[in-house]
C-alpha positions in Angstrom: 11.0 -49.7 -42.1 7.9 -48.6 -40.0 10.0 -48.9 -36.8 12.6 -46.6 -38.3 9.9 -44.0 -39.3 8.6 -44.1 -35.7 12.0 -43.5 -34.3 12.7 -40.6 -36.7 9.4 -39.0 -35.9 10.1 -39.3 -32.2 13.6 -37.7 -32.6 12.1 -34.9 -34.7 9.4 -34.2 -32.1 11.9 -34.0 -29.2 14.1 -31.7 -31.3 11.2 -29.4 -31.8 10.5 -29.3 -28.1 14.1 -28.5 -27.4 14.1 -25.6 -29.8 10.9 -24.2 -28.3 12.4 -24.4 -24.8 15.6 -22.7 -25.9 13.6 -19.8 -27.4 11.3 -19.4 -24.4 13.9 -19.5 -21.7 15.3 -16.0 -22.1 11.8 -14.5 -22.0 11.0 -16.4 -18.7 14.2 -15.2 -17.2 13.3 -11.5 -17.5 12.2 -10.2 -14.1 10.3 -7.0 -14.7 9.1 -6.5 -11.1 9.4 -7.9 -7.6 5.7 -7.4 -7.1 3.5 -10.5 -7.5 0.5 -10.1 -9.9 -2.8 -9.5 -8.1 -5.6 -12.1 -8.5 -8.4 -9.5 -8.5 -8.4 -5.8 -9.5 -7.7 -3.4 -6.6 -10.1 -0.6 -5.9 -9.0 3.0 -5.0 -10.9 6.0 -3.5 -9.3 9.4 -3.6 -10.7 12.0 -1.1 -9.8 15.7 -1.3 -10.2 19.0 -3.2 -8.6 20.6 -6.2 -5.3 18.9 -5.6 -7.0 15.5 -5.9 -8.9 16.3 -9.1 -5.9 17.9 -10.7 -7.3 21.3 -11.3 -5.8 22.9 -14.4 -4.1 19.8 -15.8 -5.6 16.9 -17.9 -7.2 14.2 -15.8 -4.5 11.7 -16.7 -1.9 14.0 -15.1 -3.7 14.2 -11.7 -2.0 12.4 -8.9 -4.6 9.6 -8.5 -4.5 8.7 -12.2 -0.7 8.9 -12.3 -0.6 6.7 -9.2 -2.8 4.0 -10.8 -0.7 4.0 -14.0 2.5 3.6 -12.0 1.1 0.8 -9.9 -0.2 -1.0 -12.9 3.3 -0.8 -14.4 4.4 -3.1 -11.5 1.8 -5.7 -12.5 -0.7 -4.5 -9.8 -4.1 -4.6 -11.4 -5.6 -1.4 -10.1 -8.9 0.0 -11.4 -9.3 3.7 -12.2 -10.0 5.7 -9.0 -13.3 6.7 -7.6 -12.9 10.4 -6.6 -14.8 12.6 -4.1 -13.2 16.0 -4.6 -14.0 19.4 -6.0 -12.0 22.6 -6.2 -12.5 24.9 -3.2 -13.7 22.2 -0.8 -12.9 22.6 2.9 -12.9 19.6 5.2 -16.5 20.3 6.1 -17.4 20.3 2.4 -15.8 17.0 1.9 -17.6 15.5 4.9 -21.0 16.7 3.5 -20.2 15.5 0.0 -19.3 12.0 1.3 -22.7 11.8 3.0 -24.4 12.4 -0.3 -22.1 10.4 -2.4 -23.1 7.2 -4.3 -19.8 5.8 -3.1 -20.6 6.1 0.6 -21.5 2.4 1.1 -18.6 1.0 -0.9 -15.3 -0.3 0.4 -11.9 0.0 -1.2 -8.5 -1.7 -1.2 -6.9 1.6 -0.5 -7.8 5.3 0.1 -5.9 8.5 -0.2 -6.8 11.6 1.8 -5.5 15.2 1.1 -7.7 17.9 2.6 -7.2 21.2 4.4 -5.8 23.9 2.1 -9.1 25.6 1.7 -9.6 25.6 5.5 -6.3 27.5 5.7 -7.1 29.8 2.7 -10.6 30.7 4.1 -9.1 31.4 7.5 -11.1 28.7 9.2 -10.2 27.8 12.8 -7.6 25.3 13.4 -9.7 23.7 16.2 -12.5 23.1 13.7 -10.0 21.6 11.2 -8.7 19.2 13.9 -12.2 18.0 14.7 -13.3 17.6 11.1 -10.0 16.1 9.9 -10.2 13.5 12.6 -13.8 12.8 11.5 -13.1 12.4 7.8 -10.0 10.3 8.6 -12.2 7.8 10.4 -14.5 7.8 7.4 -11.5 7.1 5.2 -10.7 4.1 7.4 -14.2 2.8 7.1 -14.0 3.1 3.3 -10.7 1.1 3.5 -12.5 -2.0 5.0 -11.8 -0.7 8.5 -8.1 -1.2 8.0 -5.9 1.8 8.8 -3.0 0.4 6.9 -5.0 0.9 3.7 -5.3 4.7 4.2 -2.7 7.1 2.9 -2.7 10.7 4.2 -0.9 13.4 2.2 0.2 16.6 3.8 -1.1 20.0 2.5 1.1 21.6 -0.2 2.4 25.1 0.3 0.7 27.3 -2.2 2.6 30.3 -0.8 5.4 29.7 -3.2 3.2 30.0 -6.3 2.8 33.1 -8.4 -0.8 33.4 -7.3 0.4 34.0 -3.7 2.2 37.2 -4.7 5.2 36.8 -2.5 3.2 36.0 0.7 5.1 32.8 1.5 6.5 34.1 4.8 2.8 34.3 6.0 1.2 31.4 4.1 4.0 28.8 4.6 4.1 28.9 8.4 0.3 28.7 8.5 0.3 25.7 6.2 2.9 24.1 8.6 0.5 24.5 11.5 -2.4 22.9 9.6 0.0 20.0 8.7 1.0 19.6 12.3 -2.7 19.0 13.1 -3.3 16.5 10.4 -0.1 14.7 11.2 -1.0 14.4 14.9 -4.5 13.2 14.1 -3.2 10.7 11.6 -0.9 9.3 14.3 -3.8 9.2 16.9 -5.9 7.2 14.4 -3.0 4.7 14.1 -2.7 5.5 10.4 1.0 4.9 9.7 1.1 6.0 6.1 1.6 9.8 6.2 3.2 11.2 3.1 4.9 14.6 3.4 4.6 16.3 0.0 4.9 19.8 1.4 8.6 19.9 0.9 8.1 18.8 -2.7 5.6 21.6 -3.3 8.1 24.2 -2.1 10.5 23.2 -4.9 8.2 25.3 -7.2 9.7 28.4 -5.7 12.7 27.8 -7.9 11.1 25.7 -10.7 7.9 27.1 -12.4 7.6 24.0 -14.5 6.1 22.5 -11.3 3.2 24.9 -11.5 0.1 24.6 -13.7 -0.7 27.4 -16.2 -3.2 28.9 -13.7 -0.2 30.0 -11.5 -1.6 28.2 -8.5 -2.0 24.5 -8.8 0.6 21.8 -9.4 1.6 20.7 -12.9 1.6 17.1 -13.9 5.3 17.1 -13.3 4.8 18.0 -9.7 2.0 15.5 -9.3 4.4 12.8 -10.6 6.8 13.7 -7.8 4.0 13.3 -5.2 3.2 9.9 -6.8 6.8 8.8 -6.6 6.8 9.6 -2.9 3.5 7.8 -2.3 3.9 4.7 -4.6 6.3 2.6 -2.5 4.0 2.5 0.5 0.9 1.8 -1.6 2.7 -0.9 -3.6 4.0 -2.6 -0.5 0.4 -2.7 1.0 -1.2 -4.0 -2.2 1.5 -6.6 -2.5 0.1 -8.1 0.7 -3.5 -8.2 -0.8 
Protein backbone atom coordinates (compact mmCIF):
# COMPACT_ATOMS: atom_id res chain seq x y z
CA UNK A 1 0.00 0.00 0.00
CA UNK A 2 2.82 2.42 0.89
CA UNK A 3 4.52 1.58 -2.39
CA UNK A 4 1.32 2.44 -4.28
CA UNK A 5 1.05 5.80 -2.46
CA UNK A 6 4.62 6.67 -3.37
CA UNK A 7 3.97 5.86 -7.03
CA UNK A 8 0.76 7.96 -7.03
CA UNK A 9 2.57 10.91 -5.42
CA UNK A 10 5.33 10.70 -8.01
CA UNK A 11 2.84 10.64 -10.88
CA UNK A 12 0.94 13.61 -9.40
CA UNK A 13 4.17 15.60 -8.99
CA UNK A 14 5.26 14.98 -12.59
CA UNK A 15 1.81 15.94 -13.85
CA UNK A 16 2.05 19.23 -11.96
CA UNK A 17 5.42 20.00 -13.53
CA UNK A 18 4.04 19.23 -16.97
CA UNK A 19 1.15 21.67 -16.44
CA UNK A 20 3.51 24.41 -15.31
CA UNK A 21 5.71 23.88 -18.34
CA UNK A 22 2.71 24.01 -20.64
CA UNK A 23 1.57 27.32 -19.12
CA UNK A 24 5.04 28.90 -19.16
CA UNK A 25 6.02 27.95 -22.69
CA UNK A 26 3.92 30.58 -24.56
CA UNK A 27 5.30 33.39 -22.38
CA UNK A 28 8.89 32.33 -23.00
CA UNK A 29 8.22 32.16 -26.73
CA UNK A 30 7.29 35.87 -26.96
CA UNK A 31 10.22 37.84 -28.38
CA UNK A 32 9.64 41.50 -27.52
CA UNK A 33 13.01 42.73 -28.79
CA UNK A 34 16.15 41.69 -30.57
CA UNK A 35 18.27 43.72 -28.17
CA UNK A 36 19.89 41.83 -25.32
CA UNK A 37 19.30 43.22 -21.80
CA UNK A 38 22.19 45.24 -20.41
CA UNK A 39 23.96 44.04 -17.30
CA UNK A 40 24.55 47.55 -15.90
CA UNK A 41 22.57 50.76 -16.47
CA UNK A 42 23.86 52.92 -19.31
CA UNK A 43 24.71 56.57 -18.69
CA UNK A 44 23.89 59.42 -21.08
CA UNK A 45 25.03 63.04 -21.38
CA UNK A 46 23.19 65.53 -23.61
CA UNK A 47 25.08 68.67 -24.65
CA UNK A 48 23.38 71.60 -26.33
CA UNK A 49 21.00 74.52 -25.99
CA UNK A 50 17.22 75.10 -26.00
CA UNK A 51 16.68 72.20 -28.39
CA UNK A 52 18.28 69.85 -25.85
CA UNK A 53 16.36 71.02 -22.78
CA UNK A 54 13.11 71.03 -24.75
CA UNK A 55 12.23 74.71 -24.37
CA UNK A 56 8.44 75.25 -24.15
CA UNK A 57 7.52 71.57 -23.76
CA UNK A 58 7.38 69.35 -20.64
CA UNK A 59 10.71 67.76 -19.75
CA UNK A 60 9.37 64.31 -20.58
CA UNK A 61 8.79 65.48 -24.18
CA UNK A 62 12.33 66.75 -24.73
CA UNK A 63 14.35 64.62 -27.09
CA UNK A 64 16.84 63.29 -24.48
CA UNK A 65 14.05 62.03 -22.22
CA UNK A 66 12.03 60.60 -25.10
CA UNK A 67 15.20 58.87 -26.32
CA UNK A 68 15.80 57.26 -22.94
CA UNK A 69 12.19 56.08 -22.73
CA UNK A 70 12.34 54.55 -26.20
CA UNK A 71 15.66 52.81 -25.52
CA UNK A 72 14.32 51.40 -22.28
CA UNK A 73 11.34 49.98 -24.16
CA UNK A 74 13.91 47.78 -25.95
CA UNK A 75 15.14 46.41 -22.60
CA UNK A 76 18.16 48.74 -22.60
CA UNK A 77 18.54 49.96 -19.04
CA UNK A 78 19.42 53.63 -19.56
CA UNK A 79 19.51 56.12 -16.70
CA UNK A 80 17.86 59.55 -16.98
CA UNK A 81 20.17 61.90 -18.88
CA UNK A 82 22.61 64.37 -17.45
CA UNK A 83 22.15 67.60 -19.41
CA UNK A 84 24.42 70.58 -19.98
CA UNK A 85 22.25 72.99 -21.95
CA UNK A 86 20.42 76.30 -21.58
CA UNK A 87 18.27 78.31 -23.97
CA UNK A 88 20.30 80.86 -25.92
CA UNK A 89 23.68 79.18 -25.56
CA UNK A 90 26.20 79.52 -28.35
CA UNK A 91 29.00 77.02 -28.81
CA UNK A 92 31.26 79.29 -26.75
CA UNK A 93 28.68 79.34 -23.95
CA UNK A 94 28.49 75.56 -23.93
CA UNK A 95 32.27 75.23 -23.72
CA UNK A 96 32.40 77.65 -20.80
CA UNK A 97 29.55 75.88 -19.02
CA UNK A 98 31.21 72.48 -19.38
CA UNK A 99 34.36 73.82 -17.70
CA UNK A 100 32.25 74.85 -14.68
CA UNK A 101 30.00 71.81 -14.65
CA UNK A 102 29.89 69.21 -11.89
CA UNK A 103 29.78 66.61 -14.70
CA UNK A 104 33.12 67.64 -16.25
CA UNK A 105 35.07 64.71 -14.78
CA UNK A 106 32.46 62.03 -15.47
CA UNK A 107 32.34 59.57 -18.34
CA UNK A 108 29.27 58.25 -20.13
CA UNK A 109 28.19 55.33 -22.25
CA UNK A 110 26.95 57.75 -24.90
CA UNK A 111 26.78 61.49 -25.58
CA UNK A 112 24.61 63.60 -27.88
CA UNK A 113 25.71 67.00 -29.19
CA UNK A 114 23.43 69.57 -30.81
CA UNK A 115 24.81 73.11 -30.85
CA UNK A 116 25.06 76.06 -33.22
CA UNK A 117 21.66 77.62 -33.79
CA UNK A 118 22.47 80.58 -31.54
CA UNK A 119 25.82 81.08 -33.28
CA UNK A 120 23.78 81.50 -36.46
CA UNK A 121 21.03 83.59 -34.82
CA UNK A 122 23.56 85.97 -33.26
CA UNK A 123 25.44 86.34 -36.57
CA UNK A 124 28.65 84.96 -35.14
CA UNK A 125 31.39 84.09 -37.59
CA UNK A 126 31.43 80.70 -39.21
CA UNK A 127 35.18 80.48 -38.66
CA UNK A 128 34.65 80.83 -34.92
CA UNK A 129 31.89 78.22 -35.04
CA UNK A 130 34.18 75.77 -36.84
CA UNK A 131 36.93 76.21 -34.27
CA UNK A 132 34.64 75.99 -31.25
CA UNK A 133 32.52 73.15 -32.61
CA UNK A 134 35.66 71.08 -33.19
CA UNK A 135 36.71 71.84 -29.62
CA UNK A 136 33.42 70.88 -28.01
CA UNK A 137 33.22 67.75 -30.15
CA UNK A 138 36.57 66.61 -28.76
CA UNK A 139 35.21 67.26 -25.28
CA UNK A 140 32.18 65.13 -26.11
CA UNK A 141 34.48 62.30 -27.15
CA UNK A 142 36.33 62.57 -23.84
CA UNK A 143 33.01 62.38 -22.00
CA UNK A 144 32.25 59.25 -24.05
CA UNK A 145 35.23 57.33 -22.63
CA UNK A 146 37.43 58.53 -25.48
CA UNK A 147 35.35 56.46 -27.92
CA UNK A 148 34.06 58.41 -30.93
CA UNK A 149 31.51 55.68 -31.68
CA UNK A 150 29.68 56.67 -28.49
CA UNK A 151 29.12 60.25 -29.70
CA UNK A 152 26.03 61.23 -31.69
CA UNK A 153 25.96 64.62 -33.41
CA UNK A 154 22.63 66.12 -34.46
CA UNK A 155 22.43 68.77 -37.18
CA UNK A 156 21.00 72.23 -36.45
CA UNK A 157 17.23 72.50 -37.09
CA UNK A 158 15.93 75.16 -39.47
CA UNK A 159 14.00 77.65 -37.36
CA UNK A 160 13.34 79.70 -40.51
CA UNK A 161 10.15 77.73 -41.17
CA UNK A 162 8.63 78.67 -37.81
CA UNK A 163 6.07 81.46 -37.24
CA UNK A 164 8.70 83.27 -35.17
CA UNK A 165 10.89 83.69 -38.27
CA UNK A 166 8.19 85.72 -40.00
CA UNK A 167 8.72 84.31 -43.48
CA UNK A 168 12.49 84.77 -43.59
CA UNK A 169 13.20 81.14 -44.45
CA UNK A 170 14.83 82.06 -47.76
CA UNK A 171 17.54 83.82 -45.72
CA UNK A 172 17.68 81.68 -42.57
CA UNK A 173 17.51 78.27 -44.25
CA UNK A 174 20.61 78.64 -46.46
CA UNK A 175 22.57 80.10 -43.52
CA UNK A 176 21.61 77.11 -41.36
CA UNK A 177 22.80 74.85 -44.17
CA UNK A 178 26.22 76.54 -44.13
CA UNK A 179 26.56 76.02 -40.36
CA UNK A 180 25.53 72.40 -40.79
CA UNK A 181 28.11 71.92 -43.54
CA UNK A 182 30.71 73.00 -40.97
CA UNK A 183 29.57 70.70 -38.18
CA UNK A 184 29.25 67.79 -40.60
CA UNK A 185 32.80 68.34 -41.88
CA UNK A 186 34.23 68.63 -38.38
CA UNK A 187 32.32 65.54 -37.27
CA UNK A 188 33.90 63.55 -40.11
CA UNK A 189 37.37 64.94 -39.30
CA UNK A 190 36.98 63.74 -35.70
CA UNK A 191 36.08 60.25 -36.97
CA UNK A 192 32.63 60.47 -35.41
CA UNK A 193 30.47 58.38 -37.71
CA UNK A 194 27.14 59.03 -36.03
CA UNK A 195 25.83 62.22 -37.65
CA UNK A 196 22.05 62.48 -37.53
CA UNK A 197 20.51 64.94 -40.00
CA UNK A 198 17.35 66.28 -38.36
CA UNK A 199 17.24 69.49 -40.41
CA UNK A 200 14.99 67.95 -43.04
CA UNK A 201 12.62 66.82 -40.29
CA UNK A 202 12.52 70.33 -38.82
CA UNK A 203 11.45 71.73 -42.20
CA UNK A 204 8.30 69.62 -42.14
CA UNK A 205 6.95 72.24 -39.72
CA UNK A 206 6.44 74.57 -42.68
CA UNK A 207 3.34 72.55 -43.53
CA UNK A 208 2.49 71.13 -40.09
CA UNK A 209 2.19 73.53 -37.16
CA UNK A 210 1.64 70.62 -34.77
CA UNK A 211 5.40 70.17 -34.97
CA UNK A 212 5.92 73.59 -33.35
CA UNK A 213 5.63 74.35 -29.62
CA UNK A 214 3.16 77.01 -28.40
CA UNK A 215 5.92 79.65 -28.41
CA UNK A 216 5.94 79.55 -32.22
CA UNK A 217 9.68 78.84 -32.37
CA UNK A 218 10.77 75.62 -30.70
CA UNK A 219 9.81 72.06 -31.63
CA UNK A 220 6.82 70.34 -30.09
CA UNK A 221 7.07 66.96 -28.42
CA UNK A 222 5.76 65.48 -31.66
CA UNK A 223 8.74 66.80 -33.60
CA UNK A 224 11.19 65.74 -30.89
CA UNK A 225 9.79 62.22 -31.22
CA UNK A 226 10.66 62.25 -34.92
CA UNK A 227 14.22 63.28 -34.05
CA UNK A 228 14.38 60.42 -31.56
CA UNK A 229 13.13 57.94 -34.13
CA UNK A 230 15.97 59.03 -36.43
CA UNK A 231 18.54 58.83 -33.64
CA UNK A 232 17.45 55.71 -31.78
CA UNK A 233 18.61 52.97 -34.21
CA UNK A 234 22.24 54.13 -34.08
CA UNK A 235 22.24 54.52 -30.30
CA UNK A 236 20.52 51.19 -29.76
CA UNK A 237 23.01 49.41 -32.00
CA UNK A 238 25.94 50.93 -30.08
CA UNK A 239 24.51 50.13 -26.66
CA UNK A 240 23.76 46.60 -27.77
CA UNK A 241 27.53 46.11 -28.00
CA UNK A 242 28.11 47.42 -24.46
